[in-house]
GUKOLGU-492547 format. One record per residue (C-alpha): residue in one letter; z, y, x. Coordinates in nm, 4 decimals. Each point is the difference from the previous one (the first is absolute). Layout:
% GUKOLGU-492547
@res = a	z = Z	y = Y	x = X
...
//
This chain:
% GUKOLGU-492547
@res = l	z = 7.4751	y = 8.9435	x = -0.6958
@res = m	z = 0.0820	y = -0.3456	x = 0.1192
@res = t	z = -0.2702	y = -0.2758	x = 0.0138
@res = d	z = 0.0895	y = -0.3517	x = -0.1199
@res = t	z = -0.0839	y = -0.2329	x = 0.2988
@res = t	z = 0.1275	y = -0.3185	x = -0.1660
@res = p	z = -0.2834	y = -0.2733	x = 0.0479
@res = t	z = -0.1451	y = -0.1420	x = -0.3077
@res = p	z = 0.0787	y = -0.3742	x = -0.0438
@res = s	z = -0.3673	y = -0.0872	x = -0.1090
@res = a	z = -0.1127	y = 0.0225	x = 0.3623
@res = a	z = 0.1587	y = -0.3452	x = 0.0864
@res = a	z = -0.2269	y = -0.1960	x = -0.2394
@res = p	z = -0.3170	y = 0.0054	x = 0.2113
@res = r	z = 0.1847	y = -0.1102	x = 0.3053
@res = k	z = 0.1314	y = -0.3187	x = -0.1840
@res = k	z = -0.3559	y = -0.0771	x = -0.1165
@res = s	z = -0.1272	y = 0.0478	x = 0.3424
@res = s	z = 0.2594	y = -0.2399	x = 0.1524
@res = l	z = -0.0703	y = -0.2650	x = -0.2646
@res = g	z = -0.3763	y = 0.0342	x = 0.0780
@res = k	z = 0.0653	y = -0.0500	x = 0.3651
@res = i	z = 0.2090	y = -0.3138	x = -0.0669
@res = i	z = -0.2660	y = -0.1547	x = -0.2222
@res = l	z = -0.2691	y = 0.0800	x = 0.2615
@res = r	z = 0.2042	y = -0.1644	x = 0.2749
@res = l	z = 0.0534	y = -0.3061	x = -0.2163
@res = l	z = -0.3663	y = -0.0306	x = -0.0605
@res = l	z = -0.0769	y = 0.0440	x = 0.3705
@res = v	z = 0.2485	y = -0.2752	x = 0.0693
@res = l	z = -0.1514	y = -0.2315	x = -0.2568
@res = i	z = -0.3505	y = 0.0638	x = 0.1420
@res = l	z = 0.1239	y = -0.0722	x = 0.3428
@res = l	z = 0.1613	y = -0.3357	x = -0.1192
@res = v	z = -0.3238	y = -0.0982	x = -0.1617
@res = v	z = -0.2136	y = 0.0916	x = 0.3099
@res = v	z = 0.2584	y = -0.2033	x = 0.2202
@res = g	z = -0.0197	y = -0.2893	x = -0.2399
@res = l	z = -0.3747	y = -0.0081	x = 0.0022
@res = v	z = -0.0152	y = 0.0282	x = 0.3747
@res = s	z = 0.2441	y = -0.2811	x = 0.0329
@res = l	z = -0.2025	y = -0.2221	x = -0.2315
@res = y	z = -0.3140	y = 0.0758	x = 0.2036
@res = f	z = 0.1570	y = -0.1068	x = 0.3231
@res = m	z = 0.1743	y = -0.2972	x = -0.1670
@res = r	z = -0.3099	y = -0.1197	x = -0.1896
@res = n	z = -0.0871	y = -0.2790	x = 0.2472
@res = t	z = 0.3621	y = -0.1228	x = 0.0166
@res = l	z = 0.0051	y = -0.0031	x = -0.3866
@res = v	z = -0.3329	y = -0.1985	x = -0.0230
@res = r	z = 0.1202	y = -0.2452	x = 0.2639
@res = a	z = 0.3260	y = -0.0592	x = -0.1845
@res = g	z = -0.1882	y = -0.0534	x = -0.3281
@res = v	z = -0.2377	y = -0.2580	x = 0.1524
@res = v	z = 0.2926	y = -0.1918	x = 0.1637
@res = r	z = 0.2008	y = 0.0074	x = -0.3279
@res = g	z = -0.3044	y = -0.1132	x = -0.2061
@res = g	z = -0.0802	y = -0.2841	x = 0.2437
@res = y	z = 0.3541	y = -0.1349	x = -0.0026
@res = s	z = 0.0232	y = 0.0345	x = -0.3836
@res = a	z = -0.3268	y = -0.2035	x = -0.0339
@res = t	z = 0.0756	y = -0.2741	x = 0.2436
@res = n	z = 0.3735	y = -0.0191	x = 0.0586
@res = l	z = -0.0871	y = -0.0050	x = 0.3691
@res = t	z = 0.0734	y = 0.2613	x = 0.2623
@res = t	z = -0.2896	y = 0.2497	x = 0.0251
@res = a	z = -0.0562	y = 0.2428	x = 0.2758
@res = l	z = -0.2514	y = 0.2825	x = 0.0474
@res = a	z = -0.0505	y = 0.1646	x = 0.3388
@res = d	z = -0.1164	y = 0.3307	x = -0.1246
@res = a	z = -0.1774	y = 0.1816	x = -0.2908
@res = d	z = -0.2225	y = 0.3168	x = 0.0246
@res = l	z = -0.0575	y = 0.1859	x = -0.3258
@res = n	z = -0.2576	y = 0.2726	x = 0.0201
@res = l	z = 0.0300	y = 0.2609	x = -0.2755
@res = g	z = -0.3738	y = -0.0003	x = -0.0151
@res = g	z = 0.0181	y = -0.3334	x = -0.1795
@res = s	z = 0.0149	y = -0.2731	x = 0.2605
@res = l	z = 0.2786	y = -0.2443	x = 0.1099
@res = k	z = 0.0029	y = -0.2262	x = 0.2968
@res = l	z = 0.2557	y = -0.2902	x = 0.0374
@res = n	z = 0.0392	y = -0.1746	x = 0.3341
@res = t	z = 0.1382	y = -0.3448	x = 0.0873
@res = l	z = 0.1611	y = -0.1379	x = -0.3155
@res = e	z = 0.1920	y = -0.3237	x = 0.0446
@res = i	z = 0.1611	y = -0.2380	x = -0.2446
@res = d	z = 0.2480	y = -0.2585	x = 0.1413
@res = n	z = -0.0439	y = -0.3651	x = -0.0562
@res = f	z = 0.2431	y = -0.2006	x = -0.2143
@res = p	z = 0.3171	y = -0.1029	x = 0.1832
@res = k	z = 0.0016	y = -0.2838	x = 0.2524
@res = d	z = 0.2260	y = -0.2044	x = -0.2313
@res = k	z = -0.2962	y = -0.0424	x = -0.2354
@res = g	z = -0.1912	y = -0.1688	x = 0.2836
@res = y	z = -0.2178	y = 0.2862	x = 0.1217
@res = s	z = -0.0152	y = 0.1103	x = 0.3556
@res = a	z = -0.2468	y = 0.2955	x = 0.0221
@res = p	z = 0.1731	y = 0.3308	x = 0.0196
@res = k	z = -0.2511	y = 0.1797	x = -0.2152
@res = l	z = -0.1668	y = -0.1105	x = -0.3097
@res = l	z = -0.2285	y = 0.2994	x = -0.0240
@res = v	z = -0.1068	y = 0.2749	x = 0.2428
@res = m	z = -0.2356	y = 0.2887	x = -0.0865
@res = k	z = -0.1587	y = 0.2111	x = 0.2717
@res = s	z = -0.0858	y = 0.3004	x = -0.2142
@res = c	z = -0.0638	y = 0.1236	x = -0.3543
@res = g	z = -0.2016	y = 0.3163	x = -0.0874
@res = v	z = 0.0437	y = 0.1366	x = -0.3418
@res = s	z = -0.1720	y = 0.2950	x = -0.1756
@res = v	z = 0.2257	y = 0.1653	x = -0.2572
@res = n	z = -0.0607	y = 0.2527	x = -0.2743
@res = t	z = 0.2588	y = 0.2470	x = 0.1048
@res = g	z = 0.0300	y = 0.1538	x = -0.3473
@res = s	z = 0.1378	y = -0.3327	x = -0.1320
@res = l	z = 0.2732	y = -0.0353	x = 0.2629
@res = l	z = 0.2353	y = 0.1885	x = -0.2411
@res = t	z = -0.0986	y = -0.2061	x = -0.3021
@res = s	z = 0.1190	y = -0.3420	x = -0.1157
@res = t	z = -0.3346	y = -0.1646	x = 0.1023
@res = v	z = -0.1320	y = 0.0604	x = 0.3546
@res = e	z = -0.3845	y = -0.0112	x = 0.0123
@res = i	z = -0.1358	y = -0.1902	x = 0.3076
@res = p	z = -0.3773	y = 0.0129	x = 0.0215
@res = d	z = -0.0068	y = -0.2303	x = 0.3119
@res = i	z = 0.2154	y = -0.2345	x = 0.1993
@res = t	z = -0.1142	y = -0.1772	x = 0.3148
@res = i	z = 0.2309	y = -0.2587	x = 0.1671
@res = d	z = -0.1068	y = -0.0862	x = 0.3490
@res = g	z = 0.1390	y = -0.2701	x = 0.2349
@res = l	z = 0.2039	y = -0.2000	x = -0.2487
@res = e	z = 0.1435	y = -0.3173	x = 0.1599
@res = i	z = 0.1684	y = -0.2711	x = -0.2129
@res = t	z = 0.1819	y = -0.2986	x = 0.1409
@res = v	z = 0.0017	y = -0.2836	x = -0.2526
@res = e	z = 0.2541	y = -0.2663	x = 0.0912
@res = q	z = 0.0238	y = -0.3411	x = -0.1767
@res = n	z = 0.3411	y = -0.1631	x = -0.0209
@res = g	z = -0.0166	y = -0.3320	x = -0.1798
@res = m	z = -0.1368	y = 0.0717	x = -0.3443
@res = n	z = 0.0776	y = 0.3695	x = 0.0191
@res = n	z = -0.1620	y = 0.2900	x = 0.1853
@res = n	z = 0.1103	y = 0.3549	x = 0.0487
@res = l	z = -0.3112	y = 0.1616	x = -0.1641
@res = n	z = 0.0750	y = -0.1887	x = -0.3348
@res = e	z = 0.3523	y = 0.1016	x = 0.0311
@res = l	z = -0.0938	y = 0.3610	x = 0.0604
@res = l	z = -0.2364	y = 0.0079	x = -0.3024
@res = a	z = 0.2788	y = -0.1584	x = -0.2141
@res = a	z = 0.2505	y = 0.2651	x = 0.1144
@res = i	z = -0.2453	y = 0.2833	x = -0.0852
@res = q	z = -0.0763	y = -0.1513	x = -0.3472
@res = k	z = 0.3728	y = -0.0144	x = -0.0611
@res = n	z = 0.0456	y = 0.3592	x = 0.0994
@res = t	z = -0.2657	y = 0.1302	x = -0.2398
@res = p	z = -0.0008	y = -0.0097	x = -0.3803
@res = a	z = -0.1384	y = -0.3010	x = -0.1832
@res = a	z = -0.3225	y = 0.0511	x = -0.2055
@res = g	z = 0.0563	y = 0.2013	x = -0.3096
@res = q	z = 0.2902	y = 0.1935	x = 0.1401
@res = s	z = -0.0635	y = 0.3710	x = -0.0256
@res = q	z = 0.2856	y = 0.1104	x = 0.2322
@res = n	z = -0.0525	y = -0.0487	x = 0.3754
@res = k	z = 0.3288	y = 0.0275	x = 0.1828
@res = s	z = -0.1545	y = 0.0038	x = 0.3433
@res = p	z = 0.0894	y = 0.3243	x = 0.1958
@res = g	z = -0.2514	y = 0.2672	x = 0.0656
@res = k	z = -0.2693	y = 0.1704	x = -0.1941
@res = n	z = -0.2887	y = -0.1466	x = -0.1849
@res = l	z = -0.3161	y = -0.0445	x = 0.1999
@res = k	z = -0.3610	y = 0.0516	x = -0.1275
@res = i	z = -0.2334	y = -0.1453	x = 0.2701
@res = g	z = -0.3676	y = 0.0339	x = 0.0242
@res = t	z = -0.1029	y = -0.2322	x = 0.2916
@res = l	z = 0.2052	y = -0.2311	x = 0.2140
@res = k	z = -0.1604	y = -0.1324	x = 0.3266
@res = l	z = 0.1319	y = -0.2517	x = 0.2483
@res = t	z = -0.1601	y = -0.0186	x = 0.3421
@res = g	z = 0.0799	y = -0.1964	x = 0.3116
@res = t	z = 0.2268	y = -0.2538	x = -0.1723
@res = k	z = 0.1367	y = -0.2885	x = 0.2036
@res = v	z = 0.1791	y = -0.3202	x = -0.0965
@res = h	z = 0.2287	y = -0.2088	x = 0.2017
@res = l	z = 0.0580	y = -0.3557	x = -0.1383
@res = r	z = 0.3051	y = -0.1858	x = 0.1184
@res = a	z = 0.1264	y = -0.3338	x = -0.1086
@res = g	z = 0.2213	y = -0.2621	x = 0.1641
@res = a	z = -0.0069	y = -0.3757	x = -0.0507
@res = p	z = -0.1794	y = -0.1770	x = -0.1642
@res = l	z = -0.2747	y = 0.2716	x = -0.0219
@res = n	z = 0.0530	y = 0.1317	x = 0.3601
@res = i	z = -0.2280	y = 0.3054	x = -0.0434
@res = s	z = -0.0264	y = 0.3078	x = 0.1979
@res = k	z = -0.3190	y = 0.2017	x = -0.0834
@res = d	z = -0.1055	y = 0.3599	x = -0.0077
@res = f	z = -0.3106	y = 0.1461	x = -0.1694
@res = d	z = -0.1322	y = 0.3150	x = -0.1420
@res = l	z = -0.0621	y = 0.0768	x = -0.3683
@res = p	z = -0.3115	y = 0.1902	x = -0.1148
@res = d	z = 0.0427	y = 0.3604	x = -0.1043
@res = l	z = 0.1220	y = 0.0342	x = -0.3667
@res = e	z = -0.0533	y = 0.2832	x = -0.2544
@res = m	z = 0.1599	y = 0.0442	x = -0.3365
@res = k	z = -0.1042	y = 0.2468	x = -0.2580
@res = d	z = 0.2563	y = 0.1656	x = -0.2293
@res = p	z = 0.2771	y = -0.2689	x = 0.0598
@res = t	z = 0.2241	y = -0.0232	x = -0.3049
@res = n	z = 0.2655	y = -0.2385	x = -0.1370
@res = p	z = -0.1301	y = -0.2685	x = -0.2340
@res = d	z = 0.2127	y = 0.1278	x = -0.2893
@res = e	z = -0.0907	y = 0.3720	x = 0.0589
@res = r	z = 0.3398	y = 0.0898	x = 0.1262
@res = p	z = -0.0088	y = 0.3043	x = 0.2432
@res = m	z = -0.0388	y = -0.1138	x = 0.3590
@res = k	z = 0.2927	y = 0.0667	x = 0.2410
@res = i	z = 0.0562	y = -0.0833	x = 0.3651
@res = a	z = 0.1304	y = -0.3480	x = -0.0841
@res = d	z = -0.3028	y = -0.0687	x = -0.2131
@res = l	z = -0.2328	y = 0.1237	x = 0.2844
@res = i	z = 0.1531	y = -0.2242	x = 0.2623
@res = g	z = -0.0226	y = -0.3015	x = -0.2427
@res = k	z = -0.3598	y = 0.0784	x = -0.0791
@res = v	z = -0.0948	y = 0.0096	x = 0.3631
@res = l	z = 0.1856	y = -0.3111	x = 0.0925
@res = l	z = -0.1473	y = -0.1962	x = -0.2973
@res = q	z = -0.3472	y = 0.0986	x = 0.0978
@res = v	z = 0.0595	y = -0.0956	x = 0.3577
@res = a	z = 0.1416	y = -0.3339	x = -0.1092
@res = k	z = -0.3180	y = -0.0685	x = -0.1954
@res = q	z = -0.2090	y = 0.0874	x = 0.3025
@res = i	z = 0.2066	y = -0.2391	x = 0.2116
@res = l	z = -0.0469	y = -0.2804	x = -0.2465
@res = n	z = -0.3756	y = 0.0537	x = -0.0134
@res = n	z = -0.0472	y = 0.0493	x = 0.3814
@res = p	z = -0.1910	y = -0.2862	x = 0.1646
@res = n	z = 0.2242	y = 0.0191	x = 0.3041
@res = l	z = 0.2977	y = -0.1136	x = -0.2021
@res = p	z = 0.0818	y = -0.3670	x = 0.0803
@res = g	z = -0.0382	y = -0.2348	x = -0.3067
@res = n	z = 0.3611	y = -0.1309	x = 0.0312
@res = f	z = 0.1363	y = 0.3570	x = 0.0121
@res = k	z = -0.2134	y = 0.1020	x = -0.2994
@res = d	z = 0.1335	y = -0.2811	x = -0.2185
@res = v	z = 0.3628	y = 0.1042	x = 0.0797
@res = l	z = -0.0750	y = 0.3652	x = -0.0485
@res = k	z = -0.1591	y = -0.0748	x = -0.3565
@res = s	z = 0.3153	y = -0.1737	x = -0.0995
//
């Protein structure tokens, strides 16, 4: 008797399924690897991304060149910004100081769970070593011009849409410590005076029309409060105060 040794065709089916399973597994492993690489890249780039966001927000708010030396975001919920600088208005406007504002440091506590949402929750901000140079040029001064630029770059009261870049901010407490003011004015005032401002604390700073706070609004809020402190400071010369009020 002869035995039929012809292989049955049904044996090939399991091999095809096995090959397809290996391909899917490899694709999944590649996808997971890409996600891990992406997350690791974001982790190491987090400070660069924060720094770029602050610089962009500062320029958008003021129309002036803004620089930040470095940012340090701790995933535990703290952020440190070091040496923020905002350039003064151009010399063709009559201003000579190179910097309008210099900030030594800013410490921020952040609710890390809110970083991926539209509104970042910030329980506490402490700004230390803020220095502002207020220059008078005729009937104009750079602080008033800066406040006008910020107001122009934020929506008018009643507008629901804020076109300023960056996420919304919900701030618990904002503190300013070690603030210094440099007053400079040529003829006929001829003033060169430096003085310190008392520490300032604001609880739950918000916009007057309840618009969400953004970086531009935050910068405007800080400068407006500092401007009020300058006007009410007994070290401010009377002739300079009259011009600033105008």
